[in-house]
Residue, then its C-alpha position, 0 to 999 in steps of 0.5 A: m645830814t644825808k651824808q651822815l645818814d649814809i655813813i650810819n647805814e654803812q656802819k650798820a651794813a659793815k656790822a651785819f656782814s662782819k657777823q655773817s662772815t663767821v658762817f658765810d662760807i659754811v652756809y653758802s658752800g652747799n647751796a646749789i643755787v649760789q654755786y650756779k650764780r657764781k659760775r654764771v658770773r665767772d663765765h661772764v667775766q671770762r668773756f672779757i678779762k685779759a690774761n694777767s689782769n690787775v683787778l679791783e674787787l669791791n665788796a669782796g666778802t670772804g675772798e671766794d672770787a678773789v681766790y678764783f681770779a688769783t689762781r687763774g693768773h690775775k692780781v687782785h686788790a680786794t676791798d670791803i667795808s666789813s672787818g670780819m669779811q676782810s679777816k676771813l679773806s686774809q686768812k684764805v689768802r694765806e692758806n692758799n699762799l696767794e699773798h703775791r697775787i691778792s692784797w686787801e684793804l678795808r675800804s668802802f666803795t663810796d670812798l675810792e678817792n682814798l684807795k691806797d692802790k689806785g691802779p690803774y686796773d684792767l677790771i673793776f668787779s663787784n659781785f652779788a649786790g654789794l653796790n645795792c647798799t648805797n643810795q649814792l650809786d651814781n656817785v660811786l659809778k662816777s668814781f670808776p673811770p680814773l681807776l681803770k686803764e683805757k679799754g678797761i672793763l667794769t663788771l657789776v652784779i646788781l639787784p634790779k627793781l623787778c624780780i619775777w620770783e619775788t613778785l609771784l610771792v604776792f599769790k602766797g600773801r607775802l606782800r612785803t617781799a613781793f613789793r619790797r623792790f618798789s621802795g624808791r628813794k626811801g630804801t628797803t630794810a635788809h636783815v642780816e644776822g640780827e642787824y638792820f640796814l637799808c638797800w636800794y634797787y637799780n635797773p641796768s638803765f640807771v648804770v648805763n645812763v650814768l656811765k654812757k659818756e665814758f663807757d660802752v655797754l658790752s653785755v647785760e644778763g639776767l641772773c636767777t630770772f628763771v632759776p629761783p633765788s638762792y634763799l629757795e635753797s631746797f628747790p634743787k633737791k626737791f625738784p632736780k629735773s625742774f632745776e636743770f630745766l630752768k638753768n637751761l632756760e635761763n642760759k638760753w634767754s638771760a641776755k634777751w629782753p625783757w629777761r635780762s632785767m627781771g632776775d634776782y640780779y643782773i650782770i652788766s659789763l661795760q668797757k671804758k672808751s678810748g680817750v677818757n681819763 
């Protein structure tokens, strides 16, 4: 029964993001906070990725990151559960003449055992909390080692259980948003383009504990710990000096405890140990 409910939730999420695919790039391309987040994530990856890497991207969306990596000499196999997102991605690949560098596959990250191209890869990458759309993240994480080369890198961007900005909303009376990350196993209802599905929240310690036998932790950074979440998109325009101040503050403290696990997201990179299959 649990597996059937997971499948139903995935189908709901796929439908929601397929609807969003038609407006995703338009809505977020002008969002200064989203652009800050993308740069932070990419700067993080650049610290660890080797030249000419073979990359497996999960929940690739419309292909913004796939195109970024491909234009820097990497090969990317971009997967997603949303047919709408995959359609936008394939269109973007053709427009940029990157067919020789980007392949794509409609595939859930809960079904990687049936992945058409099993690598092995130099990097497995998942951006902006796609992995929060499952309550079986432990099983997903355990499926990664066979897909990675020895010393391969895993970089994930995940929503933790505590976000300072959201918790502060309690003072505005927005109790549901302020405490939504404390839902536990039941999950929290997400709303995208008129569709509803569940998501769950995971701290860095969860990822580390599941993978500690196979991986060494390279880095954990908070993302949008001091900088506000991207749904407060008017903040940079209304308070440009404050926005620059908060970016500088975050760039300085994002990898320090406790700030690294109290943002809207965190970025975690791990390296596969030698001798692990």
